[in-house]
Backbone atoms as SQL, in Angstrom:
CREATE TABLE atoms (id INTEGER PRIMARY KEY, chain TEXT, resi INTEGER, resn TEXT, atom TEXT, x REAL, y REAL, z REAL);
INSERT INTO atoms VALUES
  (1, 'A', 1, 'MET', 'N', 0.779, -1.117, 0.266),
  (2, 'A', 1, 'MET', 'CA', 0.136, 0.125, 0.008),
  (3, 'A', 1, 'MET', 'C', 0.679, 1.146, -0.109),
  (4, 'A', 2, 'THR', 'N', 0.583, 2.109, -0.876),
  (5, 'A', 2, 'THR', 'CA', 1.580, 3.486, -1.081),
  (6, 'A', 2, 'THR', 'C', 0.538, 4.360, -0.496),
  (7, 'A', 3, 'THR', 'N', 1.090, 5.340, 0.288),
  (8, 'A', 3, 'THR', 'CA', 0.211, 6.791, 0.286),
  (9, 'A', 3, 'THR', 'C', 0.975, 8.182, -0.343),
  (10, 'A', 4, 'SER', 'N', 0.276, 8.721, -0.399),
  (11, 'A', 4, 'SER', 'CA', 0.980, 10.102, -0.945),
  (12, 'A', 4, 'SER', 'C', 1.258, 10.950, 0.137),
  (13, 'A', 5, 'PRO', 'N', 2.489, 11.771, -0.262),
  (14, 'A', 5, 'PRO', 'CA', 2.761, 12.276, 1.166),
  (15, 'A', 5, 'PRO', 'C', 1.765, 13.666, 1.144),
  (16, 'A', 6, 'ALA', 'N', 2.313, 14.469, 2.240),
  (17, 'A', 6, 'ALA', 'CA', 1.314, 15.361, 2.635),
  (18, 'A', 6, 'ALA', 'C', 1.988, 16.537, 1.821),
  (19, 'A', 7, 'VAL', 'N', 1.161, 17.301, 1.394),
  (20, 'A', 7, 'VAL', 'CA', 1.503, 18.608, 0.812),
  (21, 'A', 7, 'VAL', 'C', 1.345, 19.862, 1.424),
  (22, 'A', 8, 'ALA', 'N', 1.905, 20.553, 2.156),
  (23, 'A', 8, 'ALA', 'CA', 1.569, 22.080, 2.577),
  (24, 'A', 8, 'ALA', 'C', 1.638, 23.200, 1.817),
  (25, 'A', 9, 'ASP', 'N', 0.697, 24.296, 1.496),
  (26, 'A', 9, 'ASP', 'CA', 0.388, 24.891, 0.941),
  (27, 'A', 9, 'ASP', 'C', 0.440, 26.473, 2.333),
  (28, 'A', 10, 'VAL', 'N', 1.481, 27.280, 2.653),
  (29, 'A', 10, 'VAL', 'CA', 1.432, 27.850, 3.455),
  (30, 'A', 10, 'VAL', 'C', 0.742, 29.430, 2.892),
  (31, 'A', 11, 'ALA', 'N', 0.518, 29.509, 1.807),
  (32, 'A', 11, 'ALA', 'CA', 0.111, 30.873, 1.548),
  (33, 'A', 11, 'ALA', 'C', -1.508, 30.367, 1.955),
  (34, 'A', 12, 'THR', 'N', -2.213, 29.362, 1.697),
  (35, 'A', 12, 'THR', 'CA', -3.344, 29.374, 2.018),
  (36, 'A', 12, 'THR', 'C', -3.510, 28.465, 3.275),
  (37, 'A', 13, 'LYS', 'N', -2.484, 28.314, 4.212),
  (38, 'A', 13, 'LYS', 'CA', -2.537, 27.689, 5.429),
  (39, 'A', 13, 'LYS', 'C', -3.354, 26.266, 5.555),
  (40, 'A', 14, 'THR', 'N', -2.741, 25.416, 4.285),
  (41, 'A', 14, 'THR', 'CA', -3.757, 24.303, 4.584),
  (42, 'A', 14, 'THR', 'C', -2.354, 23.230, 3.981),
  (43, 'A', 15, 'VAL', 'N', -2.930, 21.755, 4.255),
  (44, 'A', 15, 'VAL', 'CA', -1.741, 20.874, 3.948),
  (45, 'A', 15, 'VAL', 'C', -2.963, 19.767, 3.394),
  (46, 'A', 16, 'ALA', 'N', -2.593, 19.348, 2.068),
  (47, 'A', 16, 'ALA', 'CA', -3.670, 18.380, 1.428),
  (48, 'A', 16, 'ALA', 'C', -2.907, 16.985, 2.042),
  (49, 'A', 17, 'LEU', 'N', -3.646, 15.757, 2.195),
  (50, 'A', 17, 'LEU', 'CA', -3.417, 14.333, 2.469),
  (51, 'A', 17, 'LEU', 'C', -4.377, 13.544, 1.909),
  (52, 'A', 18, 'GLU', 'N', -4.032, 12.483, 0.958),
  (53, 'A', 18, 'GLU', 'CA', -5.292, 11.316, 0.710),
  (54, 'A', 18, 'GLU', 'C', -6.458, 11.923, 0.912),
  (55, 'A', 19, 'GLY', 'N', -6.512, 13.113, -0.284),
  (56, 'A', 19, 'GLY', 'CA', -7.885, 13.474, -0.824),
  (57, 'A', 19, 'GLY', 'C', -8.680, 14.588, 0.524),
  (58, 'A', 20, 'THR', 'N', -8.021, 14.819, 1.457),
  (59, 'A', 20, 'THR', 'CA', -8.511, 15.996, 2.405),
  (60, 'A', 20, 'THR', 'C', -7.487, 16.858, 2.549),
  (61, 'A', 21, 'THR', 'N', -8.748, 18.120, 2.753),
  (62, 'A', 21, 'THR', 'CA', -7.618, 19.087, 2.942),
  (63, 'A', 21, 'THR', 'C', -7.868, 19.852, 4.645),
  (64, 'A', 22, 'TYR', 'N', -6.401, 19.810, 5.205),
  (65, 'A', 22, 'TYR', 'CA', -6.561, 20.449, 6.724),
  (66, 'A', 22, 'TYR', 'C', -5.779, 21.715, 6.492),
  (67, 'A', 23, 'ALA', 'N', -7.193, 22.505, 7.369),
  (68, 'A', 23, 'ALA', 'CA', -6.977, 23.822, 7.437),
  (69, 'A', 23, 'ALA', 'C', -5.775, 24.156, 8.750),
  (70, 'A', 24, 'ILE', 'N', -4.839, 25.069, 8.836),
  (71, 'A', 24, 'ILE', 'CA', -3.915, 25.338, 9.758),
  (72, 'A', 24, 'ILE', 'C', -4.117, 26.254, 10.268),
  (73, 'A', 25, 'GLN', 'N', -4.326, 26.592, 11.860),
  (74, 'A', 25, 'GLN', 'CA', -4.550, 27.698, 12.246),
  (75, 'A', 25, 'GLN', 'C', -3.462, 27.793, 13.582),
  (76, 'A', 26, 'GLU', 'N', -2.743, 28.914, 13.432),
  (77, 'A', 26, 'GLU', 'CA', -1.882, 29.101, 14.665),
  (78, 'A', 26, 'GLU', 'C', -2.561, 29.639, 16.162),
  (79, 'A', 27, 'LEU', 'N', -1.954, 28.893, 16.739),
  (80, 'A', 27, 'LEU', 'CA', -2.215, 28.776, 17.979),
  (81, 'A', 27, 'LEU', 'C', -1.046, 29.824, 18.957),
  (82, 'A', 28, 'GLY', 'N', -0.235, 29.634, 18.656),
  (83, 'A', 28, 'GLY', 'CA', 1.309, 30.257, 19.595),
  (84, 'A', 28, 'GLY', 'C', 2.163, 29.789, 18.413),
  (85, 'A', 29, 'ASP', 'N', 3.244, 30.074, 19.063),
  (86, 'A', 29, 'ASP', 'CA', 4.791, 29.939, 18.226),
  (87, 'A', 29, 'ASP', 'C', 4.707, 28.356, 18.454),
  (88, 'A', 30, 'ASP', 'N', 4.818, 27.751, 16.833),
  (89, 'A', 30, 'ASP', 'CA', 4.896, 26.613, 16.568),
  (90, 'A', 30, 'ASP', 'C', 3.720, 25.723, 17.181),
  (91, 'A', 31, 'THR', 'N', 2.537, 25.909, 17.368),
  (92, 'A', 31, 'THR', 'CA', 1.513, 25.095, 17.990),
  (93, 'A', 31, 'THR', 'C', 0.525, 25.577, 17.159),
  (94, 'A', 32, 'PHE', 'N', -0.318, 25.041, 16.484),
  (95, 'A', 32, 'PHE', 'CA', -1.515, 24.895, 15.450),
  (96, 'A', 32, 'PHE', 'C', -2.254, 23.743, 15.603),
  (97, 'A', 33, 'THR', 'N', -3.907, 24.368, 15.684),
  (98, 'A', 33, 'THR', 'CA', -4.691, 23.592, 15.265),
  (99, 'A', 33, 'THR', 'C', -4.814, 22.948, 14.023),
  (100, 'A', 34, 'VAL', 'N', -5.480, 21.926, 13.929),
  (101, 'A', 34, 'VAL', 'CA', -5.718, 21.520, 12.515),
  (102, 'A', 34, 'VAL', 'C', -7.127, 21.023, 12.457),
  (103, 'A', 35, 'LEU', 'N', -7.703, 21.969, 11.526),
  (104, 'A', 35, 'LEU', 'CA', -9.296, 21.736, 11.274),
  (105, 'A', 35, 'LEU', 'C', -9.467, 20.882, 9.781),
  (106, 'A', 36, 'VAL', 'N', -10.926, 20.154, 9.677),
  (107, 'A', 36, 'VAL', 'CA', -11.222, 20.098, 8.506),
  (108, 'A', 36, 'VAL', 'C', -12.731, 20.767, 8.583),
  (109, 'A', 37, 'LYS', 'N', -13.025, 21.231, 7.745),
  (110, 'A', 37, 'LYS', 'CA', -14.520, 21.929, 7.336),
  (111, 'A', 37, 'LYS', 'C', -14.797, 22.806, 8.740),
  (112, 'A', 38, 'GLY', 'N', -13.697, 23.452, 9.254),
  (113, 'A', 38, 'GLY', 'CA', -13.855, 24.209, 10.692),
  (114, 'A', 38, 'GLY', 'C', -13.925, 23.577, 12.006),
  (115, 'A', 39, 'VAL', 'N', -14.315, 22.183, 11.772),
  (116, 'A', 39, 'VAL', 'CA', -14.306, 21.285, 12.724),
  (117, 'A', 39, 'VAL', 'C', -12.481, 21.029, 13.327),
  (118, 'A', 40, 'PRO', 'N', -11.945, 20.756, 14.561),
  (119, 'A', 40, 'PRO', 'CA', -10.869, 20.657, 15.209),
  (120, 'A', 40, 'PRO', 'C', -10.999, 19.097, 15.302),
  (121, 'A', 41, 'VAL', 'N', -9.700, 18.643, 14.622),
  (122, 'A', 41, 'VAL', 'CA', -9.590, 17.326, 14.532),
  (123, 'A', 41, 'VAL', 'C', -8.266, 16.899, 15.558),
  (124, 'A', 42, 'GLY', 'N', -7.377, 17.943, 15.658),
  (125, 'A', 42, 'GLY', 'CA', -6.063, 17.789, 16.442),
  (126, 'A', 42, 'GLY', 'C', -5.361, 18.955, 16.316),
  (127, 'A', 43, 'ARG', 'N', -4.141, 18.688, 16.836),
  (128, 'A', 43, 'ARG', 'CA', -3.092, 19.837, 17.151),
  (129, 'A', 43, 'ARG', 'C', -1.608, 19.591, 16.692),
  (130, 'A', 44, 'ILE', 'N', -0.793, 20.614, 15.909),
  (131, 'A', 44, 'ILE', 'CA', 0.345, 19.801, 15.524),
  (132, 'A', 44, 'ILE', 'C', 1.538, 20.678, 16.014),
  (133, 'A', 45, 'VAL', 'N', 2.349, 20.273, 17.011),
  (134, 'A', 45, 'VAL', 'CA', 3.465, 21.029, 17.863),
  (135, 'A', 45, 'VAL', 'C', 4.790, 20.962, 17.239),
  (136, 'A', 46, 'TYR', 'N', 5.861, 21.788, 17.123),
  (137, 'A', 46, 'TYR', 'CA', 7.142, 21.621, 16.975),
  (138, 'A', 46, 'TYR', 'C', 7.755, 22.108, 18.568),
  (139, 'A', 47, 'THR', 'N', 8.538, 20.875, 18.901),
  (140, 'A', 47, 'THR', 'CA', 9.126, 20.847, 20.028),
  (141, 'A', 47, 'THR', 'C', 10.184, 20.167, 20.105),
  (142, 'A', 48, 'PHE', 'N', 11.424, 20.329, 20.877),
  (143, 'A', 48, 'PHE', 'CA', 12.229, 19.920, 21.052),
  (144, 'A', 48, 'PHE', 'C', 13.149, 19.515, 19.651),
  (145, 'A', 49, 'GLY', 'N', 12.824, 20.248, 18.515),
  (146, 'A', 49, 'GLY', 'CA', 13.475, 19.497, 17.516),
  (147, 'A', 49, 'GLY', 'C', 12.968, 18.376, 16.531),
  (148, 'A', 50, 'ALA', 'N', 11.700, 18.400, 16.964),
  (149, 'A', 50, 'ALA', 'CA', 10.714, 17.177, 16.012),
  (150, 'A', 50, 'ALA', 'C', 9.053, 17.606, 16.090),
  (151, 'A', 51, 'ALA', 'N', 8.398, 17.221, 14.963),
  (152, 'A', 51, 'ALA', 'CA', 7.101, 17.561, 14.575),
  (153, 'A', 51, 'ALA', 'C', 6.020, 16.572, 15.431),
  (154, 'A', 52, 'ASN', 'N', 5.277, 17.076, 16.019),
  (155, 'A', 52, 'ASN', 'CA', 4.449, 16.278, 16.531),
  (156, 'A', 52, 'ASN', 'C', 2.808, 16.338, 16.414),
  (157, 'A', 53, 'GLY', 'N', 1.750, 15.062, 16.172),
  (158, 'A', 53, 'GLY', 'CA', 0.777, 15.676, 16.009),
  (159, 'A', 53, 'GLY', 'C', 0.069, 15.101, 17.492),
  (160, 'A', 54, 'VAL', 'N', -1.023, 15.514, 17.611),
  (161, 'A', 54, 'VAL', 'CA', -1.923, 15.138, 18.997),
  (162, 'A', 54, 'VAL', 'C', -3.305, 14.983, 18.417),
  (163, 'A', 55, 'PRO', 'N', -4.075, 14.320, 18.432),
  (164, 'A', 55, 'PRO', 'CA', -5.670, 13.882, 17.806),
  (165, 'A', 55, 'PRO', 'C', -6.530, 14.630, 19.022),
  (166, 'A', 56, 'GLU', 'N', -7.320, 14.864, 18.613),
  (167, 'A', 56, 'GLU', 'CA', -8.454, 15.499, 19.656),
  (168, 'A', 56, 'GLU', 'C', -9.872, 14.605, 18.890),
  (169, 'A', 57, 'GLY', 'N', -10.271, 13.165, 19.575),
  (170, 'A', 57, 'GLY', 'CA', -11.499, 12.616, 19.333),
  (171, 'A', 57, 'GLY', 'C', -10.928, 11.681, 18.065),
  (172, 'A', 58, 'ASP', 'N', -11.489, 10.971, 17.175),
  (173, 'A', 58, 'ASP', 'CA', -10.965, 10.278, 16.133),
  (174, 'A', 58, 'ASP', 'C', -11.475, 10.066, 14.694),
  (175, 'A', 59, 'ALA', 'N', -11.560, 11.642, 14.483),
  (176, 'A', 59, 'ALA', 'CA', -11.449, 12.074, 13.153),
  (177, 'A', 59, 'ALA', 'C', -10.403, 12.127, 12.556),
  (178, 'A', 60, 'ALA', 'N', -8.991, 12.281, 13.177),
  (179, 'A', 60, 'ALA', 'CA', -7.379, 11.874, 12.305),
  (180, 'A', 60, 'ALA', 'C', -6.693, 11.324, 13.466),
  (181, 'A', 61, 'SER', 'N', -5.860, 10.235, 12.746),
  (182, 'A', 61, 'SER', 'CA', -5.215, 9.527, 13.634),
  (183, 'A', 61, 'SER', 'C', -4.040, 10.247, 14.208),
  (184, 'A', 62, 'GLU', 'N', -3.121, 9.367, 14.803),
  (185, 'A', 62, 'GLU', 'CA', -1.986, 10.318, 15.322),
  (186, 'A', 62, 'GLU', 'C', -0.558, 10.106, 14.231),
  (187, 'A', 63, 'ASP', 'N', -0.798, 9.338, 13.460),
  (188, 'A', 63, 'ASP', 'CA', -0.323, 9.013, 12.185),
  (189, 'A', 63, 'ASP', 'C', -0.613, 9.846, 11.121),
  (190, 'A', 64, 'THR', 'N', -1.435, 10.561, 10.485),
  (191, 'A', 64, 'THR', 'CA', -2.406, 11.751, 10.129),
  (192, 'A', 64, 'THR', 'C', -1.716, 12.954, 10.312),
  (193, 'A', 65, 'LEU', 'N', -1.733, 13.283, 11.699),
  (194, 'A', 65, 'LEU', 'CA', -1.263, 14.422, 12.440),
  (195, 'A', 65, 'LEU', 'C', 0.148, 14.491, 12.211),
  (196, 'A', 66, 'TYR', 'N', 0.960, 13.786, 12.269),
  (197, 'A', 66, 'TYR', 'CA', 2.287, 13.669, 12.321),
  (198, 'A', 66, 'TYR', 'C', 2.771, 13.868, 10.946),
  (199, 'A', 67, 'ALA', 'N', 2.380, 13.332, 9.977),
  (200, 'A', 67, 'ALA', 'CA', 2.355, 13.772, 8.715),
  (201, 'A', 67, 'ALA', 'C', 2.105, 15.125, 8.031),
  (202, 'A', 68, 'ILE', 'N', 0.807, 15.539, 8.590),
  (203, 'A', 68, 'ILE', 'CA', 0.708, 16.871, 8.717),
  (204, 'A', 68, 'ILE', 'C', 1.635, 18.020, 9.296),
  (205, 'A', 69, 'ALA', 'N', 2.165, 17.614, 10.543),
  (206, 'A', 69, 'ALA', 'CA', 3.016, 18.106, 11.075),
  (207, 'A', 69, 'ALA', 'C', 4.446, 18.387, 10.417),
  (208, 'A', 70, 'GLU', 'N', 4.805, 17.214, 9.562),
  (209, 'A', 70, 'GLU', 'CA', 5.834, 17.143, 9.049),
  (210, 'A', 70, 'GLU', 'C', 6.030, 18.012, 7.618),
  (211, 'A', 71, 'ALA', 'N', 4.468, 18.129, 7.251),
  (212, 'A', 71, 'ALA', 'CA', 4.482, 18.697, 5.886),
  (213, 'A', 71, 'ALA', 'C', 4.536, 20.138, 5.879),
  (214, 'A', 72, 'TRP', 'N', 4.011, 20.569, 7.379),
  (215, 'A', 72, 'TRP', 'CA', 3.693, 21.739, 7.566),
  (216, 'A', 72, 'TRP', 'C', 4.724, 22.669, 7.694),
  (217, 'A', 73, 'PHE', 'N', 5.736, 22.272, 9.047),
  (218, 'A', 73, 'PHE', 'CA', 7.077, 22.596, 9.553),
  (219, 'A', 73, 'PHE', 'C', 8.218, 22.468, 8.788),
  (220, 'A', 74, 'GLY', 'N', 8.038, 21.400, 7.700),
  (221, 'A', 74, 'GLY', 'CA', 8.781, 21.388, 6.588),
  (222, 'A', 74, 'GLY', 'C', 8.690, 22.350, 5.762),
  (223, 'A', 75, 'ALA', 'N', 7.498, 22.613, 5.373),
  (224, 'A', 75, 'ALA', 'CA', 7.246, 24.075, 4.354),
  (225, 'A', 75, 'ALA', 'C', 7.342, 25.473, 4.892),
  (226, 'A', 76, 'THR', 'N', 7.166, 25.577, 6.445),
  (227, 'A', 76, 'THR', 'CA', 7.424, 26.937, 6.770),
  (228, 'A', 76, 'THR', 'C', 9.047, 26.845, 7.411),
  (229, 'A', 77, 'GLY', 'N', 10.206, 25.823, 7.093),
  (230, 'A', 77, 'GLY', 'CA', 11.080, 26.161, 7.308),
  (231, 'A', 77, 'GLY', 'C', 11.560, 26.208, 8.873),
  (232, 'A', 78, 'THR', 'N', 10.652, 25.350, 9.266),
  (233, 'A', 78, 'THR', 'CA', 10.810, 24.879, 11.159),
  (234, 'A', 78, 'THR', 'C', 11.768, 24.240, 11.107),
  (235, 'A', 79, 'THR', 'N', 11.436, 22.888, 10.244),
  (236, 'A', 79, 'THR', 'CA', 12.530, 21.672, 10.687),
  (237, 'A', 79, 'THR', 'C', 13.751, 21.806, 9.713);
C-alpha cells in the first residue's frame, strides 16, 4: 500500500493529504490547530526539534497528524 505524501500550502494555510484538505490555524509559536471543514481534529506542535501530532477525538489518527506536522513545519522552514 502506498500513500501520497502530505503537501503543505503555506499561502493558504492548508495541508492536503489523501484527498482531504486540512486547515492550519496558529495558536502560538510552533503550535497549531488542525481543522477539517472548520472542525478541529487535532493539534500539531514543533518541540525539542521534532514535529508532533496530537489527535482530538477519532477524526484523524496520530499518524495522519504527524504527516501533516512534518509537511507543515518543513514548508515553513521550522525543521
